[in-house]
C-alpha positions in Angstrom: 23.3 21.3 2.5 21.4 21.2 -0.8 18.9 24.0 -1.4 16.1 21.5 -1.6 17.2 19.4 1.3 14.2 20.3 3.4 12.1 18.3 1.0 14.6 15.6 0.1 15.2 14.1 3.6 18.6 15.7 4.4 19.6 16.0 0.8 19.9 12.3 0.2 17.3 12.1 -2.7 19.1 9.3 -4.4 18.5 7.1 -1.4 14.8 8.0 -1.5 14.7 7.0 -5.2 16.4 3.7 -4.4 13.6 2.9 -1.9 11.1 3.2 -4.8 13.1 1.2 -7.3 15.1 4.1 -8.8 14.4 7.2 -10.7 13.4 5.3 -13.9 10.8 3.3 -12.0 9.3 6.4 -10.4 9.1 8.1 -13.9 7.4 5.0 -15.4 4.9 5.0 -12.6 4.1 8.7 -13.0 3.4 8.2 -16.7 1.4 5.0 -16.2 -0.9 6.6 -13.7 -1.5 9.7 -15.9 0.3 12.1 -13.5 3.0 13.0 -16.1 1.3 13.1 -19.6 3.4 15.9 -21.1 6.7 16.5 -19.3 7.5 20.2 -19.8 8.6 22.2 -16.8 8.4 19.0 -14.7 10.8 16.6 -16.4 10.1 13.3 -14.7 8.3 11.5 -11.9 11.1 12.1 -9.4 10.6 15.9 -9.7 6.9 15.5 -9.4 7.3 13.6 -6.2 9.5 16.3 -4.8 7.0 18.9 -5.7 4.2 17.0 -3.9 6.4 16.5 -0.8 7.3 20.2 -0.9 3.7 21.2 -1.0 2.3 18.7 1.5 4.9 17.5 3.9 5.8 21.0 5.1 2.4 22.6 5.0 3.4 25.3 2.5 0.9 27.0 0.2 0.8 26.5 -3.5 2.3 30.0 -4.1 5.1 29.4 -1.7 5.8 25.9 -3.1 5.9 27.3 -6.6 8.3 30.0 -5.6 10.6 27.4 -4.0 10.4 25.1 -7.0 12.7 27.4 -9.0 15.8 27.6 -6.8 15.1 24.2 -5.2 14.4 22.0 -8.2 15.1 24.3 -11.2 11.4 24.0 -12.1 9.8 27.4 -12.8 6.1 27.0 -12.2 3.3 29.4 -11.3 0.9 28.5 -8.5 -1.8 27.8 -11.2 0.5 25.5 -13.1 1.5 23.7 -9.9 -2.1 23.2 -9.0 -2.7 21.5 -12.3 0.2 19.2 -11.8 -0.7 18.2 -8.2 -4.4 17.7 -9.0 -3.3 14.9 -11.4 -0.9 13.3 -9.0 -3.4 11.4 -6.7 -3.2 7.9 -8.4 0.6 8.3 -8.7 1.0 8.9 -5.0 -1.5 6.2 -4.0 0.5 3.6 -5.9 3.7 4.9 -4.4 2.3 4.5 -0.8 1.3 1.0 -1.6 4.9 0.2 -2.8 6.3 1.9 0.3 4.0 -0.2 2.6 5.2 -3.3 0.9 8.8 -2.3 1.3 8.3 -1.5 5.0 6.7 -4.9 5.5 9.8 -6.5 3.9 12.3 -4.8 6.2 10.4 -5.1 9.5 10.8 -8.4 11.4 7.8 -9.7 13.4 8.1 -10.1 17.1 9.2 -13.5 18.3 6.6 -13.5 21.1 3.6 -14.0 18.9 3.1 -17.4 17.2 -0.5 -17.2 16.1 -2.2 -16.0 12.8 -1.4 -12.5 11.5 -3.4 -9.8 13.2 -4.7 -6.7 11.4 -6.3 -3.8 13.3 -8.7 -1.9 11.0 -10.0 1.6 11.4 -10.8 4.8 9.5 -9.9 8.4 10.0 -11.5 11.5 8.5 -9.7 14.5 7.0 -11.8 17.6 6.6 -11.1 20.5 4.2 -11.3 24.2 5.2 -14.6 26.1 5.2 -18.2 24.9 5.1 -17.8 23.5 1.6 -14.5 21.9 2.3 -14.4 18.3 1.1 -13.9 15.3 3.4 -11.8 12.2 2.9 -11.7 9.0 4.9 -8.5 7.1 5.2 -9.1 3.3 5.7 -6.1 1.6 7.2 -4.9 -1.7 8.6 -2.2 -2.0 11.2 0.0 -4.9 12.3 0.5 -4.8 16.1 3.1 -7.5 15.9 5.4 -5.5 13.8 3.9 -2.1 14.8 3.5 -0.9 11.2 0.7 0.1 8.9 0.0 -2.6 6.3 -2.7 -1.0 4.1 -4.1 2.4 3.1 -7.2 3.2 1.0 -8.2 6.8 0.7 -11.8 7.5 -0.3 -14.4 10.1 -0.1 -16.5 10.4 3.1 -19.3 8.6 1.3 -17.4 5.3 1.3 -18.2 3.6 4.6 -15.9 1.5 6.7 -15.7 -2.2 5.7 -13.3 -5.1 6.2 -12.7 -5.4 2.5 -11.0 -2.0 2.5 -8.5 -3.1 5.1 -6.5 -5.5 2.9 -7.4 -8.4 5.1 -5.7 -11.5 3.7 -6.8 -15.2 4.1 -5.9 -16.6 7.6 -5.5 -13.2 9.2 -7.6 -11.9 12.2 -9.2 -8.5 11.8 -9.9 -6.4 14.9 -12.3 -3.5 14.6 -15.0 -1.4 16.2 -18.7 -1.7 15.7 -18.6 0.2 12.4 -17.2 -3.0 10.8 -19.7 -5.4 12.4 -22.1 -5.5 9.4 -23.4 -8.8 8.2 -22.4 -8.3 4.6 -18.8 -7.4 5.5 -18.6 -10.5 7.8 -19.9 -12.7 5.0 -17.2 -11.4 2.7 -14.5 -11.9 5.3 -15.6 -15.5 5.8 -15.6 -16.1 2.0 -12.1 -14.8 1.9 -10.9 -17.2 4.6 -10.3 -14.4 7.2 -11.2 -14.3 10.8 -12.6 -11.3 12.8 -13.1 -10.0 16.3 -15.3 -7.0 16.2 -17.3 -4.9 18.7 -20.9 -5.7 18.1 -24.1 -3.8 18.4 -27.8 -4.8 18.2 -28.6 -2.1 15.6 -26.0 -2.8 12.9 -27.0 -6.4 12.4 -29.8 -8.7 13.4 -28.6 -11.5 15.7 -30.9 -14.5 15.6 -31.0 -17.1 18.3 -30.8 -20.4 16.4 -32.6 -22.2 19.2 -35.7 -20.1 18.9 -35.4 -18.5 15.5 -36.2 -15.1 17.1 -34.1 -11.9 17.1 -31.8 -11.7 20.1 -32.8 -8.7 22.3 -30.7 -6.7 24.7 -32.6 -8.2 27.6 -31.9 -11.8 26.3 -28.2 -11.0 26.1 -28.1 -9.6 29.6 -30.0 -12.7 30.8 -27.4 -15.0 29.1 -24.7 -13.2 31.0 -26.6 -13.5 34.3 -24.3 -13.0 37.3 -21.2 -14.1 35.5 -18.5 -11.8 34.2 -18.4 -13.4 30.8 -20.5 -15.7 28.6 -21.1 -16.5 25.0 -23.9 -17.5 22.6 -24.0 -19.1 19.2 -25.9 -16.7 16.8 -26.9 -16.4 13.2 -26.5 -12.9 11.6 -28.7 -11.4 9.0 -28.7 -7.9 7.5 -30.1 -5.2 9.8 -32.8 -4.2 7.2 -35.5 -6.6 6.2 -34.6 -8.8 3.3 -36.6 -11.0 1.0 -37.0 -14.7 1.8 -34.5 -15.5 -1.0 -31.9 -13.2 0.4 -28.3 -14.2 1.3 -27.7 -16.9 3.8 -27.2 -16.0 7.4 -23.7 -15.9 8.9 -22.9 -18.1 11.9 -20.7 -16.7 14.6 -20.0 -16.5 18.3 -21.3 -13.6 20.4 -18.9 -13.1 23.3 -20.5 -11.2 26.2 -18.4 -9.4 28.8 -19.5 -7.4 31.8 -18.1 -3.9 31.5 -16.2 -2.2 34.4 -18.1 0.1 36.7 -16.4 3.1 35.1 -17.2 2.0 31.6 -20.8 1.4 32.6 -21.0 4.9 34.2 -19.6 6.5 31.0 -22.1 4.7 28.8 -25.0 5.7 31.1 -23.8 9.3 31.0 -23.7 9.2 27.2 -27.3 7.9 27.1 -28.4 10.6 29.4 -26.7 13.3 27.3 -28.3 12.0 24.2 -31.7 12.1 25.8 -31.1 15.7 27.0 -29.4 17.1 23.9 -31.3 15.3 21.2 -34.6 14.6 23.0 -34.0 11.0 22.1 -35.7 8.2 24.1 -33.2 5.3 24.4 -34.5 1.9 23.4 -34.9 -0.9 25.8 -31.9 -2.6 24.2 -29.7 0.4 24.6 -30.6 0.7 28.3 -30.2 -3.0 29.0 -26.8 -3.2 27.3 -25.2 -0.1 29.1 -23.1 -2.4 31.3 -22.2 -5.0 28.6 -19.5 -5.3 26.0 -20.3 -7.6 23.0 -17.8 -9.0 20.6 -18.7 -11.0 17.5 -16.1 -13.5 16.2 -15.8 -16.5 13.9 -12.7 -17.8 15.7 -13.2 -21.4 17.0 -13.7 -21.9 20.8 -10.6 -24.0 20.8 -8.1 -22.6 21.4 -9.8 -19.2 21.3 -11.5 -19.0 24.7 -13.5 -16.0 25.8 -10.5 -14.8 27.8 -8.3 -14.9 24.7 -10.9 -13.2 22.6 -11.2 -10.3 25.1 -7.4 -10.0 25.4 -7.1 -9.9 21.6 -9.6 -7.1 21.2 -7.7 -4.9 23.7 -5.0 -4.6 21.0 -7.3 -2.4 18.9 -6.4 0.8 20.7 -2.9 0.6 19.0 -4.2 1.7 15.6 -6.0 4.7 17.2 -2.6 5.7 18.7 -0.9 5.2 15.4 -3.4 7.5 13.7 -2.9 10.2 16.4 0.9 9.9 16.1 0.7 10.1 12.3 -1.5 13.2 12.3 0.4 15.1 15.0 3.9 14.3 13.7 3.1 15.4 10.1 0.4 18.0 11.0 -2.3 16.2 9.1 -5.3 17.0 11.2 -7.0 19.1 8.6 -6.3 19.4 4.9 -5.5 23.0 3.7 -7.0 22.5 0.2 -10.7 23.0 -0.7 -10.3 21.3 -4.0 -11.0 17.6 -3.4 -8.4 16.3 -5.9 -5.7 18.6 -4.4 -6.7 17.5 -0.9 -6.3 13.9 -1.9 -2.8 14.7 -3.2 -1.9 16.5 0.0 -3.0 13.5 2.2 -1.2 10.9 0.1 2.0 13.0 -0.1 2.0 13.2 3.7 1.5 9.5 3.9 4.4 9.0 1.5 6.6 11.3 3.5 5.7 9.4 6.7 6.5 6.0 5.2 9.8 7.3 3.6 10.8 8.7 7.0 10.0 5.3 8.7 12.0 3.4 6.1 15.0 5.7 6.4 14.9 5.4 10.2 14.8 1.6 10.0 17.7 1.7 7.5 19.8 3.6 10.0 18.9 1.1 12.8 20.0 -1.8 10.5 23.3 -0.1 9.6 26.3 -1.8 11.1 28.2 0.6 13.3 31.8 1.3 12.4 34.3 -0.9 14.2 36.5 0.6 16.8 40.0 1.2 15.8 42.5 0.1 18.3 44.9 2.9 19.1 48.2 1.8 20.4 50.0 4.3 22.8 
């Protein structure tokens, strides 16, 4: 076993380089992104990638990683010198993860059971640094439930909110997301891009206008539209939640799908409202109380063939990206970043993502390998 095999995926580093286009391509990328301006102790991009994986993927400290870099890579670095190198590697690793996502998409065949438009589950996950002043990053991601792979990553600071345009939603795809994505501006951009969406809706994140009356749709009106049925829908026009001038952007037309929540879901929502009232001394609005037993989905998919039942079934796929995030964080111990420095924390997160994608690609390569044929042994 090679001395650095722990960080080179069972010693087969040449195979890792091949997945990224070869050592020369990795080196060019490192220089183009500014991660390798003056190659001294670190000779090329391939070595820099190994250093990043050594620091991040195994949870080692800077000092321990620097001590390993000598016997492991023949690179003699102090922890301070290593810090400087890794702080500059963020854009390099971000571009590498994008290349790896594309490669994973190429080698993963879609399921033969789905014949509709491509589906993208969108969500975000937060990574917090240590201490009270530890920085926070948000990883925006899209996930293909048909092929069960991530298709897009965008790592930003916590100040960058969740939006469909960060999920890499392509024309013709259907984006599924929670209510954080149901903002009128984001839906307008998705429509302009030729994409579809099915999102959990809330009455506070957008203003839903009843085109028949021109008035804002209230929680009581939504419950009245549902009546005694288990499902219903309304045609609505969406405008921004905050008041806009008369010459503001045009409204967005969509379908509001209304579903009656199960008894258990209704009880949980009522308990949440009660806790909020007790803990925060907050008085729930009439809309909040009225909608405790209702699930609302906003979509621009046409009624034919996308019936209410199909829309509801489609949205139930969304839990898969939450499970994918949990698997990613637990498998690679990514729940919290060990670095206080925001740029170093970014490198740590991206290096872990690169390690996860490389591992996935190697596993799929093993699955595609043709097993050796049996040799007939004559007695």
